[in-house]
C-alpha positions as CSV (number, residue, x, y, z in Angstrom):
1,X,-8.6,-5.6,-1.1
2,X,-5.6,-5.0,0.6
3,X,-2.5,-7.5,0.7
4,X,-2.8,-9.9,3.4
5,X,0.5,-9.7,5.5
6,X,1.6,-12.5,7.9
7,X,4.3,-12.0,9.9
8,X,5.4,-13.9,13.0
9,X,9.0,-15.7,14.2
10,X,10.4,-18.2,12.2
11,X,8.4,-21.5,12.2
12,X,5.1,-19.5,12.9
13,X,3.5,-20.9,9.9
14,X,3.4,-17.8,7.7
15,X,4.6,-19.9,4.6
16,X,2.4,-22.9,5.1
17,X,-0.6,-20.8,6.2
18,X,0.2,-18.2,3.4
19,X,0.2,-20.9,0.6
20,X,-3.4,-22.1,2.0
21,X,-5.3,-18.9,2.2
22,X,-3.8,-17.5,-1.2
23,X,-5.0,-20.7,-3.0
24,X,-8.3,-20.1,-1.2
25,X,-8.9,-16.6,-2.1
26,X,-7.5,-17.4,-5.9
27,X,-4.4,-14.6,-5.5
28,X,-0.7,-15.1,-5.5
29,X,1.6,-15.6,-2.3
30,X,4.6,-14.1,-2.2
31,X,7.5,-15.4,0.4
32,X,9.3,-13.0,1.0
33,X,12.5,-15.3,2.0
34,X,12.4,-17.4,-0.8
35,X,12.3,-14.6,-3.4
36,X,15.6,-13.2,-1.6
37,X,16.9,-16.7,-2.1
38,X,15.9,-16.5,-5.8
39,X,17.2,-13.3,-6.6
40,X,21.0,-13.8,-4.7
41,X,20.8,-17.7,-5.8
42,X,21.4,-19.1,-2.4
43,X,20.0,-19.8,0.7
44,X,19.4,-17.0,3.4
45,X,22.4,-18.7,5.6
46,X,24.9,-18.3,3.0
47,X,23.5,-14.9,2.2
48,X,24.0,-14.4,6.2
49,X,27.6,-15.9,6.1
50,X,28.6,-14.2,3.0
51,X,26.9,-10.5,3.3
52,X,26.1,-10.3,7.0
53,X,22.7,-9.3,8.6
54,X,22.5,-5.8,7.6
55,X,22.7,-6.8,4.0
56,X,20.4,-9.2,4.1
57,X,17.9,-7.0,6.1
58,X,18.4,-4.3,3.3
59,X,17.1,-6.7,0.8
60,X,14.0,-7.8,3.1
61,X,13.3,-4.3,3.1
62,X,13.3,-4.0,-0.8
63,X,11.4,-7.6,-1.6
64,X,8.5,-6.7,1.3
65,X,8.2,-3.2,-0.5
66,X,7.8,-4.3,-4.0
67,X,5.2,-6.7,-2.9
68,X,3.5,-4.4,-1.0
69,X,3.2,-2.0,-3.9
70,X,2.2,-4.5,-6.6
71,X,-1.2,-3.3,-7.8
72,X,-2.2,-7.3,-7.8
73,X,-3.3,-8.1,-4.4
74,X,-1.4,-11.1,-2.4
75,X,-0.8,-12.8,0.6
76,X,2.5,-11.9,1.8
77,X,4.6,-14.2,4.3
78,X,7.3,-12.0,5.4
79,X,10.7,-12.7,7.5
80,X,10.5,-13.2,11.1
81,X,12.8,-10.0,11.1
82,X,10.6,-7.4,9.2
83,X,9.3,-5.6,11.9
84,X,13.2,-4.6,13.3
85,X,12.9,-1.8,10.9
86,X,9.9,0.9,11.7
87,X,10.1,1.9,8.2
88,X,9.0,-1.5,7.0
89,X,6.1,-1.6,9.9
90,X,4.9,1.6,8.2
91,X,4.8,0.5,5.0
92,X,3.1,-2.7,5.9
93,X,0.5,-0.9,7.7
94,X,-0.1,1.3,4.8
95,X,-0.4,-1.4,2.1
96,X,-1.7,-4.3,3.9
97,X,-4.0,-6.0,6.3
98,X,-0.9,-7.4,8.8
99,X,-1.6,-10.7,11.1
100,X,0.7,-11.8,13.3
101,X,1.1,-15.4,14.2
102,X,1.4,-15.9,17.7
103,X,2.8,-19.5,17.6
104,X,4.2,-20.4,21.3
105,X,8.1,-21.2,21.2
106,X,7.6,-24.6,22.9
107,X,5.5,-25.5,19.6
108,X,7.8,-23.9,16.9
109,X,11.1,-25.7,19.1
110,X,9.4,-29.1,18.5
111,X,8.1,-28.8,15.0
112,X,11.2,-26.8,13.4
113,X,14.7,-28.1,13.8
114,X,17.1,-25.4,14.8
115,X,20.6,-24.2,12.6
116,X,20.9,-25.4,9.3
117,X,18.7,-22.6,6.8
118,X,17.6,-20.9,9.5
119,X,20.5,-18.7,10.6
120,X,19.3,-16.9,13.6
121,X,17.8,-20.6,15.0
122,X,21.3,-21.8,16.4
123,X,19.6,-23.3,19.9
124,X,16.3,-23.5,21.8
125,X,17.9,-20.5,24.0
126,X,18.1,-18.2,20.7
127,X,14.5,-18.9,19.6
128,X,13.3,-18.0,23.0
129,X,15.5,-14.7,23.1
130,X,14.1,-14.1,19.7
131,X,10.3,-14.0,21.0
132,X,11.5,-11.9,24.0
133,X,13.4,-9.3,21.9
134,X,10.6,-9.5,19.0
135,X,7.1,-9.6,20.6
136,X,6.0,-6.5,21.4
137,X,6.9,-5.3,17.8
138,X,4.7,-8.3,16.1
139,X,1.8,-7.2,18.3
140,X,2.1,-3.2,17.5
141,X,2.6,-4.0,13.7
142,X,-0.2,-6.3,13.7
143,X,-4.2,-5.3,12.7
144,X,-5.2,-8.5,14.4
145,X,-3.4,-11.4,15.9
146,X,-3.9,-15.3,15.6
147,X,-2.9,-17.8,18.3
148,X,-1.8,-20.4,16.4
149,X,-1.3,-23.0,19.2
150,X,-2.8,-25.7,17.5
151,X,-2.8,-28.0,14.3
152,X,-3.0,-26.6,10.8
153,X,-6.2,-26.7,10.2
154,X,-7.6,-25.1,13.3
155,X,-5.1,-22.0,12.5
156,X,-6.2,-22.1,8.6
157,X,-9.8,-21.6,9.4
158,X,-9.0,-18.9,11.8
159,X,-7.3,-17.0,9.9
160,X,-9.7,-17.1,6.7
161,X,-12.2,-15.8,9.6
162,X,-9.7,-13.1,9.9
163,X,-9.2,-12.5,6.7
164,X,-13.1,-12.4,6.0
165,X,-13.7,-9.5,8.6
166,X,-10.8,-7.7,7.2
167,X,-12.6,-6.8,4.0
168,X,-15.5,-5.8,4.2
169,X,-18.4,-4.7,1.6
170,X,-16.0,-2.0,-0.5
171,X,-17.8,1.0,-1.0
172,X,-17.4,3.8,-4.1
173,X,-19.0,6.7,-5.0
174,X,-19.5,9.5,-8.1
175,X,-19.3,13.0,-6.7
176,X,-20.3,16.1,-8.5
177,X,-23.1,18.7,-9.0
178,X,-25.4,18.1,-10.2
179,X,-25.4,14.5,-10.0
180,X,-28.8,13.0,-9.6
181,X,-28.8,12.4,-13.5
182,X,-25.4,10.4,-13.5
183,X,-25.6,7.0,-14.6
184,X,-22.0,5.9,-13.0
185,X,-24.1,4.0,-10.2
186,X,-25.6,1.8,-12.9
187,X,-22.5,1.1,-14.5
188,X,-20.6,0.3,-11.8
189,X,-22.8,-2.1,-10.2
190,X,-23.6,-3.7,-13.6
191,X,-19.7,-4.2,-13.8
192,X,-20.0,-5.7,-10.0
193,X,-22.7,-7.7,-10.8
194,X,-20.9,-9.2,-13.9
195,X,-18.1,-9.9,-11.8
196,X,-19.8,-11.4,-9.1
197,X,-18.2,-8.9,-6.6
198,X,-20.4,-7.2,-3.4
199,X,-19.7,-3.4,-3.9
200,X,-21.9,-0.5,-2.9
201,X,-22.1,2.4,-5.4
202,X,-23.8,5.8,-4.4
203,X,-24.0,8.9,-6.0
204,X,-22.9,12.1,-3.5
205,X,-23.8,15.7,-4.5
206,X,-21.0,18.0,-3.3
207,X,-21.7,21.6,-3.8
208,X,-19.1,23.1,-6.5
209,X,-19.7,26.7,-4.8
210,X,-18.2,25.5,-1.0
211,X,-15.0,24.0,-1.4
212,X,-15.5,23.0,2.6
213,X,-17.6,20.6,1.5
214,X,-15.4,18.7,-0.9
215,X,-12.6,19.1,2.1
216,X,-15.0,17.5,4.3
217,X,-16.0,14.8,2.3
218,X,-12.6,14.0,1.4
219,X,-11.5,13.4,4.7
220,X,-14.7,11.6,5.6
221,X,-13.9,9.0,2.8
222,X,-10.7,8.3,3.8
223,X,-11.3,7.6,7.3
224,X,-14.5,5.2,6.5
225,X,-12.1,3.2,4.4
226,X,-14.0,3.7,1.3
227,X,-12.0,2.4,-1.5
228,X,-12.3,5.0,-4.1
229,X,-14.4,7.2,-5.8
230,X,-15.3,8.9,-9.4
231,X,-15.2,12.8,-9.8
232,X,-17.2,14.7,-12.4
233,X,-18.2,18.2,-13.0
234,X,-16.7,20.7,-11.3
235,X,-14.5,19.0,-9.0
236,X,-12.2,17.4,-11.6
237,X,-9.6,20.0,-10.9
238,X,-10.3,21.2,-7.4
239,X,-10.1,17.7,-6.2
240,X,-6.2,17.6,-7.0
241,X,-5.0,19.4,-4.1
242,X,-6.3,16.7,-1.7
243,X,-4.5,13.8,-3.3
244,X,-1.1,12.3,-2.5
245,X,0.1,11.7,-6.2
246,X,-1.3,11.7,-9.7
247,X,-0.9,10.0,-12.8
248,X,0.7,12.1,-15.7
249,X,-2.1,11.7,-17.9
250,X,-4.1,13.1,-15.1
251,X,-1.4,15.9,-14.8
252,X,-1.3,17.1,-18.4
253,X,-5.1,17.1,-18.5
254,X,-5.2,19.1,-15.1
255,X,-8.0,16.9,-14.3
256,X,-8.9,14.1,-12.1
257,X,-12.2,11.1,-12.6
258,X,-11.2,8.7,-10.5
259,X,-9.4,9.0,-6.8
260,X,-8.1,5.4,-5.2
261,X,-7.3,4.9,-1.6
262,X,-4.1,2.3,-1.4
263,X,-4.0,2.3,2.7
264,X,-3.2,5.7,3.9
265,X,-2.2,6.8,0.7
266,X,-4.4,8.4,-2.1
267,X,-4.0,8.5,-5.8
268,X,-5.6,10.4,-9.0
269,X,-6.2,9.1,-12.7
270,X,-8.1,10.2,-15.8
271,X,-9.6,7.1,-17.4
272,X,-11.5,9.3,-19.9
273,X,-8.7,9.4,-22.7
274,X,-8.9,5.6,-22.4
275,X,-12.3,5.6,-22.3
276,X,-12.9,7.6,-25.7
277,X,-10.1,5.5,-27.3
278,X,-11.9,2.1,-26.6
279,X,-15.4,3.6,-27.4
280,X,-14.0,4.7,-30.7
281,X,-12.2,1.2,-31.8
282,X,-15.6,-0.3,-30.5
283,X,-17.2,1.7,-33.5
284,X,-14.2,0.6,-35.9
285,X,-12.9,4.4,-36.1
286,X,-9.7,6.0,-34.3
287,X,-7.2,8.7,-34.4
288,X,-4.2,7.7,-35.5
289,X,-3.1,9.1,-38.7
290,X,-6.3,11.2,-39.2
291,X,-7.0,14.7,-38.9
292,X,-9.4,15.5,-35.6
293,X,-11.5,18.4,-35.1
294,X,-12.3,19.0,-31.4
295,X,-14.8,21.4,-30.4
296,X,-14.4,22.9,-27.0
297,X,-12.1,23.7,-24.6
298,X,-13.1,22.6,-21.5
299,X,-12.1,19.3,-19.2
300,X,-13.4,16.9,-22.0
301,X,-11.8,18.9,-24.5
302,X,-8.3,18.0,-22.9
303,X,-9.0,14.6,-22.2
304,X,-10.1,14.2,-26.3
305,X,-6.9,16.0,-27.5
306,X,-5.0,14.1,-25.7
307,X,-6.4,11.0,-26.5
308,X,-5.7,12.2,-30.1
309,X,-2.3,13.1,-29.5
310,X,-1.9,9.6,-27.5
311,X,-3.4,7.7,-30.6
312,X,-0.6,9.6,-32.7
313,X,-3.2,11.8,-34.6
314,X,-1.9,13.6,-37.8
315,X,-3.4,16.7,-36.8
316,X,-5.7,18.2,-34.3
317,X,-7.7,21.4,-34.7
318,X,-9.1,22.8,-31.5
319,X,-12.2,25.6,-31.9
320,X,-13.9,27.1,-28.7
321,X,-15.3,30.3,-28.4
322,X,-12.2,31.7,-26.7
323,X,-9.3,30.5,-28.7
324,X,-7.2,31.6,-25.6
325,X,-8.5,28.7,-24.2
326,X,-8.1,26.4,-27.1
327,X,-4.3,27.5,-27.5
328,X,-3.3,26.9,-23.7
329,X,-4.3,23.1,-24.0
330,X,-2.7,22.6,-27.4
331,X,0.4,24.1,-26.1
332,X,0.0,22.0,-22.5
333,X,-0.5,18.5,-24.7
334,X,1.9,19.1,-27.2
335,X,5.0,19.4,-24.3
336,X,3.7,16.5,-23.2
337,X,2.9,14.3,-26.2
338,X,4.5,16.2,-29.6
339,X,1.7,16.7,-32.1
340,X,0.8,19.2,-34.6
341,X,-2.0,21.1,-33.6
342,X,-4.1,24.3,-35.1
343,X,-6.7,26.4,-32.9
344,X,-9.5,28.9,-33.6
345,X,-12.7,30.2,-32.6
346,X,-16.0,28.6,-33.1
347,X,-17.2,30.8,-35.8
348,X,-19.3,29.4,-38.9
349,X,-16.7,30.2,-41.4
350,X,-13.9,28.5,-39.4
351,X,-15.9,25.1,-38.2
352,X,-16.5,24.5,-42.2
353,X,-13.3,24.9,-42.9
354,X,-12.2,22.5,-40.1
355,X,-14.9,20.5,-41.1
356,X,-14.0,20.1,-45.0
357,X,-10.4,18.4,-44.0
358,X,-11.8,16.2,-40.6
359,X,-11.4,12.5,-40.3
360,X,-12.9,12.6,-37.2
361,X,-15.1,15.4,-35.2
362,X,-15.6,15.7,-31.6
363,X,-18.0,18.0,-29.7
364,X,-16.7,18.4,-26.3
365,X,-19.0,21.0,-25.6
366,X,-22.4,20.7,-23.1
367,X,-24.2,21.9,-26.5
368,X,-27.1,19.8,-26.9
369,X,-27.0,17.8,-23.5
370,X,-30.1,17.4,-21.9
371,X,-30.9,20.3,-19.4
372,X,-28.7,22.5,-21.3
373,X,-31.1,25.0,-23.4
374,X,-28.7,26.3,-26.0
375,X,-27.6,24.2,-29.0
376,X,-25.3,24.6,-32.3
377,X,-26.8,27.9,-33.9
378,X,-26.3,26.1,-37.4
379,X,-25.3,22.5,-38.3
380,X,-24.4,23.3,-41.7
381,X,-20.7,22.7,-40.9
382,X,-21.4,19.0,-40.7
383,X,-22.0,19.2,-44.4
384,X,-18.1,20.2,-45.2
385,X,-17.4,17.1,-43.8
386,X,-15.8,14.0,-46.2
387,X,-18.3,11.0,-46.9
388,X,-15.5,8.8,-45.0
389,X,-15.5,11.2,-41.7
390,X,-16.8,10.1,-38.1
391,X,-18.7,12.0,-35.8
392,X,-18.6,11.4,-32.1
393,X,-21.0,13.6,-29.9
394,X,-19.4,13.3,-25.9
395,X,-23.0,13.9,-25.3
396,X,-24.9,10.8,-24.2
397,X,-28.1,12.2,-23.1
398,X,-30.2,12.3,-24.8
399,X,-28.8,9.5,-27.0
400,X,-29.6,11.0,-30.2
401,X,-28.6,14.7,-30.2
402,X,-29.3,16.9,-33.3
403,X,-25.6,16.8,-34.1
404,X,-26.1,13.1,-34.3
405,X,-29.2,12.9,-35.7
406,X,-27.5,15.5,-38.9
407,X,-24.6,13.1,-39.2
408,X,-27.0,10.3,-39.4
409,X,-28.9,12.2,-42.3
410,X,-25.5,12.6,-43.9
411,X,-24.7,8.9,-44.1
412,X,-21.6,9.5,-41.8
413,X,-20.6,7.0,-38.9
414,X,-21.5,8.3,-35.5
415,X,-21.5,7.7,-31.8
416,X,-22.7,9.4,-28.7
417,X,-20.8,9.4,-25.6
418,X,-22.6,6.4,-24.0
419,X,-19.1,4.2,-25.0
420,X,-16.9,6.8,-23.4
421,X,-18.8,6.7,-20.5
422,X,-19.0,3.0,-19.8
423,X,-15.2,2.4,-20.9
424,X,-14.0,5.2,-18.6
425,X,-16.0,3.2,-15.8
426,X,-14.5,-0.1,-16.6
427,X,-11.1,1.3,-16.5
428,X,-11.4,2.8,-13.2
429,X,-13.0,-0.1,-11.7
430,X,-9.4,-1.8,-12.5
431,X,-7.7,0.8,-10.8
432,X,-10.2,-0.1,-8.1
433,X,-9.6,-3.6,-8.0
434,X,-6.4,-3.6,-8.8
435,X,-6.5,-5.8,-11.8
436,X,-6.9,-6.0,-15.4
437,X,-10.3,-6.8,-16.3
438,X,-12.0,-8.5,-19.7
439,X,-13.0,-4.7,-21.2
440,X,-14.9,-6.1,-24.3
441,X,-16.9,-8.8,-22.5
442,X,-17.7,-6.0,-19.6
443,X,-18.7,-3.5,-22.2
444,X,-21.1,-5.8,-23.7
445,X,-22.6,-7.0,-20.3
446,X,-23.1,-3.5,-19.3
447,X,-24.4,-2.1,-22.4
448,X,-27.0,-5.1,-21.8
449,X,-27.5,-4.2,-18.6
450,X,-28.2,-0.1,-19.3
451,X,-30.9,-0.9,-22.1
452,X,-33.0,-2.1,-19.3
453,X,-32.7,1.1,-17.2
């Protein structure tokens, strides 16, 4: 699940073997030298002649790092001198699995003409000089060394064997407290099965009262080679200090639900917003141009409010037991995404008034959730909703809450939180895998598998 990076002397087989490996893996092939030639519109020996070696090394570093930063996993054939700069070696180790193609100088000299398009191969003696100067750097930079002293078919088979061993079964998890009830393992496993991927996904209870337990899990996950993990209550905020960076939306929400490891770096994301919007659209609803009422002021409410603002809602009303928390959400989100907000408390009168002008009502509280004794004292506020209004309860267990039952009795369109749960998982898997997925097809496949659980 990392870029495969090939290093070695000019003529060691990086391009020919890299093309074959990329074709076998069904992924892009990046030839750094060829990319540099395309950008400057001239062959490498001309770049050396007109601009000098240092200019070329700068371009080589830029193109190599760009390839390593790409979310689409690829096979990268580097230039022979990429290891001359320590920062390049660090970037390759961090973003890829590095393989040194160790081809004897006599083989290279026999098959690759000196001079011409290879500016540093002016003679067989120069090639031996490069080998003496660079060999230790190649060995130090590489995760594995491939002895390329034979034909291309033997080298290709050896390369694919190394690549196979570099990508053991991927491992993912969801952490929270409590966690036994989580459907995340079933959803992600269904996604992986549909995609034909071999991967492990487990639920891990991390004590919400013990910060040390979260820190220990994070370090163990990073060292174990885990590709990423999802985060649920109560760790969505407390995980953030451990991350190298967080996405803009996760920063605005102040919550991370997806952590992705890329090499030795870890990145935090929040897919709840996208999950909610996709699930609403699945039911023919949405927020654009509509008046949205959100009940609650926790993490789910933040995600719902940011979703509505990003989808260009006409107005967003947040009602909470503590209006100060609702005001804080409105202030934080409106600073990032200009939108008209109103706030209030969850009194019967305020809920009725807000409902009377709502196009979409979202319950972002745990009221009605399995295991939560408390429920709405009264559901009469739903009677004030217009006949065209849509009700979304982010609770997914039980699938039919009292709120949704009452909405159904009133003939209102409605949905529970299962759609959001599935879509946010699919979006998280896109981040884990580093590529876009067919979201509607996966939603249909996963929904069908969940009905059998």
